[in-house]
SEFIZA-3560 file (N, C-alpha, C; in Angstrom, 3 decimals):
REM SEFIZA-3560
<numar><xx>13.051</xx><yy>-15.677</yy><zz>16.918</zz><atom>N</atom></numar>
<numar><xx>14.103</xx><yy>-14.716</yy><zz>16.673</zz><atom>CA</atom></numar>
<numar><xx>14.191</xx><yy>-14.378</yy><zz>15.176</zz><atom>C</atom></numar>
<numar><xx>14.121</xx><yy>-15.395</yy><zz>14.334</zz><atom>N</atom></numar>
<numar><xx>14.176</xx><yy>-15.125</yy><zz>12.892</zz><atom>CA</atom></numar>
<numar><xx>12.979</xx><yy>-14.294</yy><zz>12.457</zz><atom>C</atom></numar>
<numar><xx>11.820</xx><yy>-14.594</yy><zz>13.065</zz><atom>N</atom></numar>
<numar><xx>10.611</xx><yy>-13.874</yy><zz>12.684</zz><atom>CA</atom></numar>
<numar><xx>10.783</xx><yy>-12.379</yy><zz>12.894</zz><atom>C</atom></numar>
<numar><xx>11.356</xx><yy>-11.975</yy><zz>14.018</zz><atom>N</atom></numar>
<numar><xx>11.571</xx><yy>-10.553</yy><zz>14.288</zz><atom>CA</atom></numar>
<numar><xx>12.517</xx><yy>-9.922</yy><zz>13.275</zz><atom>C</atom></numar>
<numar><xx>13.549</xx><yy>-10.658</yy><zz>12.912</zz><atom>N</atom></numar>
<numar><xx>14.491</xx><yy>-10.130</yy><zz>11.912</zz><atom>CA</atom></numar>
<numar><xx>13.812</xx><yy>-9.985</yy><zz>10.556</zz><atom>C</atom></numar>
<numar><xx>12.964</xx><yy>-10.953</yy><zz>10.200</zz><atom>N</atom></numar>
<numar><xx>12.250</xx><yy>-10.876</yy><zz>8.924</zz><atom>CA</atom></numar>
<numar><xx>11.279</xx><yy>-9.701</yy><zz>8.938</zz><atom>C</atom></numar>
<numar><xx>10.582</xx><yy>-9.535</yy><zz>10.050</zz><atom>N</atom></numar>
<numar><xx>9.649</xx><yy>-8.410</yy><zz>10.149</zz><atom>CA</atom></numar>
<numar><xx>10.399</xx><yy>-7.083</yy><zz>10.069</zz><atom>C</atom></numar>
<numar><xx>11.486</xx><yy>-6.982</yy><zz>10.781</zz><atom>N</atom></numar>
<numar><xx>12.291</xx><yy>-5.756</yy><zz>10.797</zz><atom>CA</atom></numar>
<numar><xx>12.836</xx><yy>-5.434</yy><zz>9.404</zz><atom>C</atom></numar>
<numar><xx>13.219</xx><yy>-6.477</yy><zz>8.672</zz><atom>N</atom></numar>
<numar><xx>13.784</xx><yy>-6.286</yy><zz>7.334</zz><atom>CA</atom></numar>
<numar><xx>12.714</xx><yy>-6.017</yy><zz>6.278</zz><atom>C</atom></numar>
<numar><xx>11.440</xx><yy>-6.209</yy><zz>6.623</zz><atom>N</atom></numar>
<numar><xx>10.361</xx><yy>-5.950</yy><zz>5.674</zz><atom>CA</atom></numar>
<numar><xx>10.124</xx><yy>-7.084</yy><zz>4.691</zz><atom>C</atom></numar>
<numar><xx>10.586</xx><yy>-8.278</yy><zz>5.018</zz><atom>N</atom></numar>
<numar><xx>10.462</xx><yy>-9.412</yy><zz>4.097</zz><atom>CA</atom></numar>
<numar><xx>9.012</xx><yy>-9.762</yy><zz>3.802</zz><atom>C</atom></numar>
<numar><xx>8.142</xx><yy>-9.715</yy><zz>4.814</zz><atom>N</atom></numar>
<numar><xx>6.758</xx><yy>-10.104</yy><zz>4.592</zz><atom>CA</atom></numar>
<numar><xx>6.041</xx><yy>-9.117</yy><zz>3.679</zz><atom>C</atom></numar>
<numar><xx>6.349</xx><yy>-7.861</yy><zz>3.805</zz><atom>N</atom></numar>
<numar><xx>5.760</xx><yy>-6.867</yy><zz>2.912</zz><atom>CA</atom></numar>
<numar><xx>6.156</xx><yy>-7.106</yy><zz>1.463</zz><atom>C</atom></numar>
<numar><xx>7.403</xx><yy>-7.467</yy><zz>1.258</zz><atom>N</atom></numar>
<numar><xx>7.899</xx><yy>-7.766</yy><zz>-0.091</zz><atom>CA</atom></numar>
<numar><xx>7.210</xx><yy>-9.018</yy><zz>-0.638</zz><atom>C</atom></numar>
<numar><xx>7.062</xx><yy>-10.041</yy><zz>0.206</zz><atom>N</atom></numar>
<numar><xx>6.392</xx><yy>-11.267</yy><zz>-0.227</zz><atom>CA</atom></numar>
<numar><xx>4.940</xx><yy>-11.003</yy><zz>-0.614</zz><atom>C</atom></numar>
<numar><xx>4.234</xx><yy>-10.217</yy><zz>0.186</zz><atom>N</atom></numar>
<numar><xx>2.837</xx><yy>-9.897</yy><zz>-0.111</zz><atom>CA</atom></numar>
<numar><xx>2.740</xx><yy>-9.132</yy><zz>-1.425</zz><atom>C</atom></numar>
<numar><xx>3.622</xx><yy>-8.179</yy><zz>-1.628</zz><atom>N</atom></numar>
<numar><xx>3.615</xx><yy>-7.410</yy><zz>-2.873</zz><atom>CA</atom></numar>
<numar><xx>3.855</xx><yy>-8.316</yy><zz>-4.069</zz><atom>C</atom></numar>
<numar><xx>4.876</xx><yy>-9.174</yy><zz>-3.979</zz><atom>N</atom></numar>
<numar><xx>5.198</xx><yy>-10.065</yy><zz>-5.090</zz><atom>CA</atom></numar>
<numar><xx>4.055</xx><yy>-11.039</yy><zz>-5.370</zz><atom>C</atom></numar>
<numar><xx>3.433</xx><yy>-11.568</yy><zz>-4.328</zz><atom>N</atom></numar>
<numar><xx>2.307</xx><yy>-12.473</yy><zz>-4.506</zz><atom>CA</atom></numar>
<numar><xx>1.135</xx><yy>-11.760</yy><zz>-5.170</zz><atom>C</atom></numar>
<numar><xx>0.874</xx><yy>-10.527</yy><zz>-4.773</zz><atom>N</atom></numar>
<numar><xx>-0.207</xx><yy>-9.754</yy><zz>-5.386</zz><atom>CA</atom></numar>
<numar><xx>0.060</xx><yy>-9.557</yy><zz>-6.885</zz><atom>C</atom></numar>
<numar><xx>1.287</xx><yy>-9.242</yy><zz>-7.227</zz><atom>N</atom></numar>
<numar><xx>1.644</xx><yy>-9.048</yy><zz>-8.640</zz><atom>CA</atom></numar>
<numar><xx>1.457</xx><yy>-10.341</yy><zz>-9.421</zz><atom>C</atom></numar>
<numar><xx>1.925</xx><yy>-11.457</yy><zz>-8.886</zz><atom>N</atom></numar>
<numar><xx>1.800</xx><yy>-12.746</yy><zz>-9.570</zz><atom>CA</atom></numar>
<numar><xx>0.332</xx><yy>-13.100</yy><zz>-9.778</zz><atom>C</atom></numar>
<numar><xx>-0.497</xx><yy>-12.901</yy><zz>-8.755</zz><atom>N</atom></numar>
<numar><xx>-1.917</xx><yy>-13.221</yy><zz>-8.875</zz><atom>CA</atom></numar>
<numar><xx>-2.616</xx><yy>-12.328</yy><zz>-9.889</zz><atom>C</atom></numar>
<numar><xx>-2.255</xx><yy>-11.049</yy><zz>-9.921</zz><atom>N</atom></numar>
<numar><xx>-2.852</xx><yy>-10.139</yy><zz>-10.893</zz><atom>CA</atom></numar>
<numar><xx>-2.467</xx><yy>-10.542</yy><zz>-12.314</zz><atom>C</atom></numar>
<numar><xx>-1.204</xx><yy>-10.876</yy><zz>-12.527</zz><atom>N</atom></numar>
<numar><xx>-0.756</xx><yy>-11.285</yy><zz>-13.860</zz><atom>CA</atom></numar>
<numar><xx>-1.409</xx><yy>-12.604</yy><zz>-14.276</zz><atom>C</atom></numar>
<numar><xx>-1.570</xx><yy>-13.546</yy><zz>-13.331</zz><atom>N</atom></numar>
<numar><xx>-2.206</xx><yy>-14.825</yy><zz>-13.634</zz><atom>CA</atom></numar>
<numar><xx>-3.673</xx><yy>-14.640</yy><zz>-14.010</zz><atom>C</atom></numar>
<numar><xx>-4.300</xx><yy>-13.602</yy><zz>-13.464</zz><atom>N</atom></numar>
<numar><xx>-5.702</xx><yy>-13.315</yy><zz>-13.774</zz><atom>CA</atom></numar>
<numar><xx>-5.845</xx><yy>-12.505</yy><zz>-15.062</zz><atom>C</atom></numar>
<numar><xx>-4.723</xx><yy>-12.182</yy><zz>-15.701</zz><atom>N</atom></numar>
<numar><xx>-4.768</xx><yy>-11.427</yy><zz>-16.951</zz><atom>CA</atom></numar>
<numar><xx>-4.911</xx><yy>-9.934</yy><zz>-16.756</zz><atom>C</atom></numar>
<numar><xx>-4.624</xx><yy>-9.461</yy><zz>-15.571</zz><atom>N</atom></numar>
<numar><xx>-4.722</xx><yy>-8.027</yy><zz>-15.305</zz><atom>CA</atom></numar>
<numar><xx>-3.328</xx><yy>-7.399</yy><zz>-15.293</zz><atom>C</atom></numar>
<numar><xx>-3.305</xx><yy>-6.082</yy><zz>-15.255</zz><atom>N</atom></numar>
<numar><xx>-2.022</xx><yy>-5.363</yy><zz>-15.206</zz><atom>CA</atom></numar>
<numar><xx>-1.334</xx><yy>-5.617</yy><zz>-13.865</zz><atom>C</atom></numar>
<numar><xx>-0.032</xx><yy>-5.440</yy><zz>-13.873</zz><atom>N</atom></numar>
<numar><xx>0.762</xx><yy>-5.673</yy><zz>-12.654</zz><atom>CA</atom></numar>
<numar><xx>0.320</xx><yy>-4.779</yy><zz>-11.507</zz><atom>C</atom></numar>
<numar><xx>-0.021</xx><yy>-3.545</yy><zz>-11.818</zz><atom>N</atom></numar>
<numar><xx>-0.445</xx><yy>-2.590</yy><zz>-10.791</zz><atom>CA</atom></numar>
<numar><xx>-1.871</xx><yy>-2.132</yy><zz>-11.088</zz><atom>C</atom></numar>
<numar><xx>-2.672</xx><yy>-1.888</yy><zz>-10.053</zz><atom>N</atom></numar>
<numar><xx>-4.029</xx><yy>-1.400</yy><zz>-10.285</zz><atom>CA</atom></numar>
<numar><xx>-4.013</xx><yy>-0.037</yy><zz>-10.970</zz><atom>C</atom></numar>
<numar><xx>-5.039</xx><yy>0.221</yy><zz>-11.761</zz><atom>N</atom></numar>
<numar><xx>-5.106</xx><yy>1.492</yy><zz>-12.483</zz><atom>CA</atom></numar>
<numar><xx>-6.153</xx><yy>2.420</yy><zz>-11.897</zz><atom>C</atom></numar>
<numar><xx>-6.824</xx><yy>2.000</yy><zz>-10.833</zz><atom>N</atom></numar>
<numar><xx>-7.857</xx><yy>2.835</yy><zz>-10.225</zz><atom>CA</atom></numar>
<numar><xx>-7.831</xx><yy>2.655</yy><zz>-8.716</zz><atom>C</atom></numar>
<numar><xx>-8.398</xx><yy>3.610</yy><zz>-8.025</zz><atom>N</atom></numar>
<numar><xx>-8.515</xx><yy>3.536</yy><zz>-6.573</zz><atom>CA</atom></numar>
<numar><xx>-9.887</xx><yy>4.052</yy><zz>-6.175</zz><atom>C</atom></numar>
<numar><xx>-10.392</xx><yy>3.546</yy><zz>-5.066</zz><atom>N</atom></numar>
<numar><xx>-11.678</xx><yy>3.983</yy><zz>-4.549</zz><atom>CA</atom></numar>
<numar><xx>-11.429</xx><yy>4.735</yy><zz>-3.249</zz><atom>C</atom></numar>
<numar><xx>-11.872</xx><yy>5.962</yy><zz>-3.200</zz><atom>N</atom></numar>
<numar><xx>-11.739</xx><yy>6.780</yy><zz>-1.995</zz><atom>CA</atom></numar>
<numar><xx>-13.132</xx><yy>7.116</yy><zz>-1.497</zz><atom>C</atom></numar>
<numar><xx>-13.403</xx><yy>6.785</yy><zz>-0.259</zz><atom>N</atom></numar>
<numar><xx>-14.681</xx><yy>7.161</yy><zz>0.312</zz><atom>CA</atom></numar>
<numar><xx>-14.474</xx><yy>8.309</yy><zz>1.290</zz><atom>C</atom></numar>
<numar><xx>-15.537</xx><yy>8.776</yy><zz>1.887</zz><atom>N</atom></numar>
<numar><xx>-15.433</xx><yy>9.943</yy><zz>2.765</zz><atom>CA</atom></numar>
<numar><xx>-14.557</xx><yy>9.652</yy><zz>3.982</zz><atom>C</atom></numar>
<numar><xx>-14.574</xx><yy>8.440</yy><zz>4.494</zz><atom>N</atom></numar>
<numar><xx>-13.742</xx><yy>8.103</yy><zz>5.651</zz><atom>CA</atom></numar>
<numar><xx>-12.264</xx><yy>8.153</yy><zz>5.274</zz><atom>C</atom></numar>
<numar><xx>-11.919</xx><yy>7.635</yy><zz>4.113</zz><atom>N</atom></numar>
<numar><xx>-10.531</xx><yy>7.674</yy><zz>3.648</zz><atom>CA</atom></numar>
<numar><xx>-10.060</xx><yy>9.114</yy><zz>3.542</zz><atom>C</atom></numar>
<numar><xx>-10.886</xx><yy>9.964</yy><zz>2.992</zz><atom>N</atom></numar>
<numar><xx>-10.495</xx><yy>11.358</yy><zz>2.811</zz><atom>CA</atom></numar>
<numar><xx>-10.385</xx><yy>12.089</yy><zz>4.141</zz><atom>C</atom></numar>
<numar><xx>-11.200</xx><yy>11.731</yy><zz>5.124</zz><atom>N</atom></numar>
<numar><xx>-11.117</xx><yy>12.367</yy><zz>6.442</zz><atom>CA</atom></numar>
<numar><xx>-9.839</xx><yy>11.958</yy><zz>7.161</zz><atom>C</atom></numar>
<numar><xx>-9.388</xx><yy>10.720</yy><zz>6.963</zz><atom>N</atom></numar>
<numar><xx>-8.210</xx><yy>10.224</yy><zz>7.667</zz><atom>CA</atom></numar>
<numar><xx>-6.900</xx><yy>10.601</yy><zz>6.983</zz><atom>C</atom></numar>
<numar><xx>-6.965</xx><yy>10.996</yy><zz>5.732</zz><atom>N</atom></numar>
<numar><xx>-5.746</xx><yy>11.341</yy><zz>4.992</zz><atom>CA</atom></numar>
<numar><xx>-5.185</xx><yy>12.676</yy><zz>5.480</zz><atom>C</atom></numar>
<numar><xx>-3.889</xx><yy>12.767</yy><zz>5.674</zz><atom>N</atom></numar>
<numar><xx>-3.304</xx><yy>14.046</yy><zz>6.077</zz><atom>CA</atom></numar>
<numar><xx>-3.370</xx><yy>15.047</yy><zz>4.923</zz><atom>C</atom></numar>
<numar><xx>-3.543</xx><yy>16.287</yy><zz>5.266</zz><atom>N</atom></numar>
<numar><xx>-3.593</xx><yy>17.317</yy><zz>4.229</zz><atom>CA</atom></numar>
<numar><xx>-2.189</xx><yy>17.594</yy><zz>3.722</zz><atom>C</atom></numar>
<numar><xx>-2.082</xx><yy>17.798</yy><zz>2.443</zz><atom>N</atom></numar>
<numar><xx>-0.763</xx><yy>18.051</yy><zz>1.866</zz><atom>CA</atom></numar>
<numar><xx>-0.655</xx><yy>19.495</yy><zz>1.367</zz><atom>C</atom></numar>
<numar><xx>-1.601</xx><yy>20.309</yy><zz>1.739</zz><atom>N</atom></numar>
<numar><xx>-1.572</xx><yy>21.685</yy><zz>1.273</zz><atom>CA</atom></numar>
<numar><xx>-0.788</xx><yy>22.578</yy><zz>2.231</zz><atom>C</atom></numar>
<numar><xx>-0.521</xx><yy>23.779</yy><zz>1.804</zz><atom>N</atom></numar>
<numar><xx>0.180</xx><yy>24.742</yy><zz>2.647</zz><atom>CA</atom></numar>
<numar><xx>-0.660</xx><yy>25.115</yy><zz>3.851</zz><atom>C</atom></numar>
<numar><xx>-1.979</xx><yy>24.986</yy><zz>3.722</zz><atom>N</atom></numar>
<numar><xx>-2.892</xx><yy>25.307</yy><zz>4.810</zz><atom>CA</atom></numar>
<numar><xx>-2.603</xx><yy>24.455</yy><zz>6.052</zz><atom>C</atom></numar>
<numar><xx>-2.220</xx><yy>23.177</yy><zz>5.871</zz><atom>N</atom></numar>
<numar><xx>-1.977</xx><yy>22.298</yy><zz>7.006</zz><atom>CA</atom></numar>
<numar><xx>-0.696</xx><yy>22.685</yy><zz>7.747</zz><atom>C</atom></numar>
<numar><xx>0.226</xx><yy>23.371</yy><zz>7.118</zz><atom>N</atom></numar>
<numar><xx>1.483</xx><yy>23.775</yy><zz>7.750</zz><atom>CA</atom></numar>
<numar><xx>1.282</xx><yy>24.942</yy><zz>8.703</zz><atom>C</atom></numar>
<numar><xx>0.174</xx><yy>25.666</yy><zz>8.571</zz><atom>N</atom></numar>
<numar><xx>-0.072</xx><yy>26.840</yy><zz>9.405</zz><atom>CA</atom></numar>
<numar><xx>-0.702</xx><yy>26.515</yy><zz>10.761</zz><atom>C</atom></numar>
<numar><xx>-1.058</xx><yy>25.264</yy><zz>11.028</zz><atom>N</atom></numar>
<numar><xx>-1.732</xx><yy>24.896</yy><zz>12.267</zz><atom>CA</atom></numar>
<numar><xx>-0.920</xx><yy>25.241</yy><zz>13.414</zz><atom>C</atom></numar>
//
């Protein structure tokens, strides 16, 4: 029962984010990544944000 409440409240997402930040800082890196890698599959799955997509 507690697990469902924690999941619903987003606690695990917050814990993962905080752990990622702590590990990055411990490794001497910035708190947030400064680059991203996008491949063709990522771009195909991403929704279009242009006005063209609103006309469908």
